[in-house]
C-alpha positions as CSV (number, residue, x, y, z in Angstrom):
1,M,99.2,142.0,119.8
2,G,99.7,139.7,116.8
3,S,97.7,136.8,115.7
4,Q,99.4,133.2,115.4
5,R,98.9,133.3,111.3
6,R,100.9,136.5,111.1
7,A,103.9,135.0,113.3
8,L,103.6,131.9,111.2
9,E,103.7,134.1,107.9
10,I,106.9,135.9,109.6
11,A,108.6,132.4,110.4
12,G,108.3,131.3,107.0
13,V,106.1,128.2,108.4
14,A,103.1,126.7,107.0
15,R,99.9,126.8,109.2
16,S,99.5,122.8,108.4
17,T,103.4,122.5,109.3
18,W,103.0,124.1,113.0
19,H,99.6,121.7,113.2
20,Y,101.1,118.6,112.8
21,R,104.7,119.8,114.8
22,T,102.4,120.6,117.6
23,R,99.8,117.7,117.5
24,P,101.8,114.8,115.9
25,R,99.6,111.6,114.9
26,E,100.0,108.7,117.3
27,R,102.5,106.1,116.3
28,V,101.4,103.0,115.0
29,A,103.0,99.8,116.5
30,D,103.1,97.4,113.4
31,P,102.0,99.1,110.4
32,V,101.1,97.4,107.5
33,P,103.2,97.9,104.4
34,Q,101.0,99.9,101.4
35,K,101.6,96.5,99.3
36,E,100.0,94.6,101.5
37,R,97.0,96.3,102.6
38,A,93.5,95.0,101.7
39,Y,90.9,96.5,100.2
40,P,87.8,96.2,98.2
41,S,89.0,95.7,94.5
42,R,91.8,93.9,95.2
43,I,92.3,91.0,93.0
44,S,92.5,87.5,95.1
45,E,95.4,85.2,94.4
46,T,92.9,82.5,93.1
47,D,91.9,84.9,90.3
48,R,95.7,85.8,89.5
49,A,96.2,82.5,89.3
50,V,93.3,81.9,86.8
51,I,94.4,85.3,84.7
52,A,97.9,83.7,84.9
53,G,96.8,80.8,83.8
54,R,94.7,82.1,80.6
55,I,97.4,84.3,79.9
56,T,100.4,81.6,79.6
57,A,97.6,79.4,77.6
58,G,97.2,82.2,75.1
59,W,100.9,82.7,74.8
60,A,100.9,79.1,73.9
61,E,98.8,79.6,70.9
62,G,100.7,82.5,69.9
63,H,98.1,85.4,71.1
64,A,98.9,88.5,72.8
65,V,97.4,89.1,76.3
66,D,94.7,91.5,74.9
67,H,93.4,88.8,72.8
68,S,93.5,86.3,75.9
69,F,91.5,89.2,77.9
70,A,88.9,89.4,75.0
71,S,88.5,85.7,75.0
72,A,87.8,85.7,78.6
73,W,85.3,88.3,78.1
74,D,83.7,86.4,75.6
75,D,83.4,83.4,77.6
76,G,81.8,85.3,80.8
77,V,84.8,85.4,82.8
78,M,85.5,89.0,84.3
79,L,88.0,88.9,86.8
80,A,89.9,92.2,86.4
81,S,90.5,94.9,84.0
82,R,92.5,95.1,80.8
83,R,95.5,96.8,82.6
84,S,95.3,94.4,85.6
85,W,95.8,91.5,83.0
86,W,99.0,93.2,81.3
87,R,100.4,93.9,85.0
88,I,99.9,90.3,85.8
89,A,101.4,89.3,82.2
90,A,104.5,91.2,83.6
91,E,104.7,89.4,87.0
92,I,104.8,86.0,85.0
93,E,108.4,85.0,85.7
94,D,108.6,82.5,82.7
95,Q,108.4,85.3,79.5
96,S,109.9,82.6,77.0
97,A,106.3,81.4,75.5
98,R,105.5,85.2,75.0
99,P,104.8,85.9,71.4
100,V,106.9,88.5,69.6
101,A,105.2,91.6,68.5
102,P,105.5,91.9,64.5
103,T,107.5,95.2,63.5
104,R,107.9,96.8,60.3
105,R,110.3,96.2,58.0
C-alpha cells in the first residue's frame, strides 16, 4: 500500500498541480482586468491631471520632471512618488515641449 505523495512522485506530478487539477477554482463570470482593478494606493484621474499639468508647465520653463516633482513637494503638494511622476510623464501624448537633456561633447 503506497501513499498519494509517493504515487505523485513516481508520476512526476507536483502535489500542488494535483490539488488544483482535482479541485479547480470557480470561474469568475466577468473578471476585471489587472490594470483596471482598484487598490488603495491607485492615483486618481484628477491627481494624474494635476501632476501632468505641473510636468507640462515645468517642461515649458525648461525643467525636468524631477525639478517639477521637487517644486511640488516644496509647495506642499504630495500626490505621488517620484517614479509615478515619471510614469505619468511618459504617458503625456505631446512630448514636444520636453526639454532635451544635455550630453557630454
